[in-house]
N, C-alpha and C positions, 0 to 999 in steps of 0.2 A: 739251187736254193739254198740259202743260209738262213735257219731260223733266228729272227731277231729277239724272241724271248729267251735266248740263251745268250744275248749281246751284252756288251759292257754297258750299254746305255742304261738298261734297266736294273742290272745288278749292282754296278758301281755308282750310280747317281747319289746315294746317300753320302758316299765318301767325298763327294765334290763340295759338300759343304765346308770342308777344311780350307777352301779358298777365301772363306770369310776373314780369317785372321790376316792373311797376306793382303787382301784388298783393303782391310780397315787400315793396315799399316803402310800401304803403298806410298802415300804422300809423304809420311815420315821418312820413309827410306829414300825417296828422292832428295828431299831437303838434307839428308845426312849426306848423301852422294854429292851434292852440290858443295857442301861444307868441305868435304874431303878433297874435291877437285881443285879447291883454292891452295892446297899444298903442292908445290911443284913436283916432288918425287912421285905422289899419287897419281897425279895428272900425267906424267911422263909414262909411268907404268901403264895406265889405262890406254894411252895413245899407242903405245908399243903393241899391246894385246889386240886392240881393235884393228890392227892393220894385218892380223893373221888370217889365213884362209878359213880357219875354224870359226871366226867371228864374221866372216864374210863381208868385212869393211862396215860393219854395223857398230854403233856405239852400245855401252852397256845399257842405257835406258831403252833402247830399241828390245833388248831381251827382258828387262824388267816389266814392261808392259804387257807382255804376252800372257801371263796367267789372268790378269784383269779382263783381257779381250776373250779368254778362251770361252767362258760360259755363254756370253752372247753369240760367239761364232757356233757353238753346239746348237743353240736354239734356231739360229738361221739355218744351219745344215739340216736338221731334222725337219723344220717346217718345209724347206724345199723338197726333201725326199718324201715326205707326206703328200705334198701338193702333187707330185708326179706318180704317186703310188695309187693304182685303182683301188677302190674301196673293197672289192671282192678278192683282192690279193691276199695271200696266205700271211703276209707280214704286215698288213695294214693295222690290225689291231695292236700288235706289239710295237709298231713304229708310233702310233698314237699314245701308247703307254709310256714309251721312252721319252716322247716330246713332253708329256705331261710331268714326267719325273724331273727331267732337266730344267723345264720352266719352273717347277716347285722349287728346285735348288737355287736357280737364278733370283727368284723373288725373296727366298730366304736370305740370300747373301745381300741382296739390295736393301732390304729391310733392315739388317744388321748393320750395314755401312751407314744408313741414314742415323740409326741410333748411335753410333759411335761418333759420326760428326756432330749430332746434337750435344752429346756429352762433352765433346771437345770444344764446342762453341761456349757452353757454360764455364768450362775451365779457363778459357781466354778472357771471359768477362770477369771471373773471379781475380785473375791475374791483373786486370786493368782496374779494378777497385781495391785491390790490396786486402788486408785483413779486416777492414772495417765492417764487413758483412760476410756471413758464410752461405755461399751459393752452391758449391758443389755437393750434389746429392745424386744417387744413381737413377732415381726416378724423375729428376728435374730436366725439362726440355724448354728451350727458348721457343716461344711462339713467335714474337714480334718485338722489334725495338725501333725506336726512333726519336727525334728531337721535338719537343713540345714547349709550349709557353705555359708558365704557370701564373695565374692572377693571384696577386697578393696586395693588401692594402690599397684599396681604391684604384683600380685599373692600372697598377703598375705590373709590369711582366719581368718574370725571371725566366732565362733559358734553362731548360731541363732536358735530360735524356731518360727516356722511359724504356724499362726492360720488362716485357710481359712473359712470364713463364707459365707453365702450366699450373702451377700452384702459388705464384708470388707475382707482385707487381713492384718493381724497385724504381724509385725516383733517384736520379743521380744527376750530377752536374759535371760537365766536362772540365778537366783541369789542364794547366799549362804544359804537363808532361805528356799529355796524349792519353792519359787514363780518365778515370771517373772517381768523383768524390761522392760516396753514398750519403743520400739525404735522409731517406726514409723507405721502410718496407711495409708492403700491405700484404697480408695472407689472403688469399682468395677464398679460402673456406670461411672466413669470418666476414665476408662482404655479402653473403647471401641471407 
């Protein structure tokens, strides 16, 4: 018998929150790697290294995804362990506690990933609109966006693109460069 209450699952779970930064930047890392692979010297270097025994013929992206997959795998492992552990077993309570701890960390990481993606989306919209409006704000989140028709002057319609944020509604028009021209902004706190 090995007491789980002294196990790494329960004592080290809070430290697994450090995965948040890695996971939030994973896509950026892949994009940088893709750009670097376009350089012949770098691509040749990777190809040479990937053929080694240490790399087990796997490419670098196969290793980069492992930390992203780790927390969900821990949750699955602990769920399976708990499933096959009798409730009267000495380790059942500790195993339940470990699963709750790891699940809590996974939820924390997922929530922060969603927040980072939301902020990145606001930054992308800002870039598409240029400096005509200031959208980037740490508390601003995109709720929905889509094409609409604006009615003006007796049944005449104009194509518009609407961005609904948690605090603003921005009306824009698509431009030929693939971006947006800002038309107007409505603060939602003034709409009530």
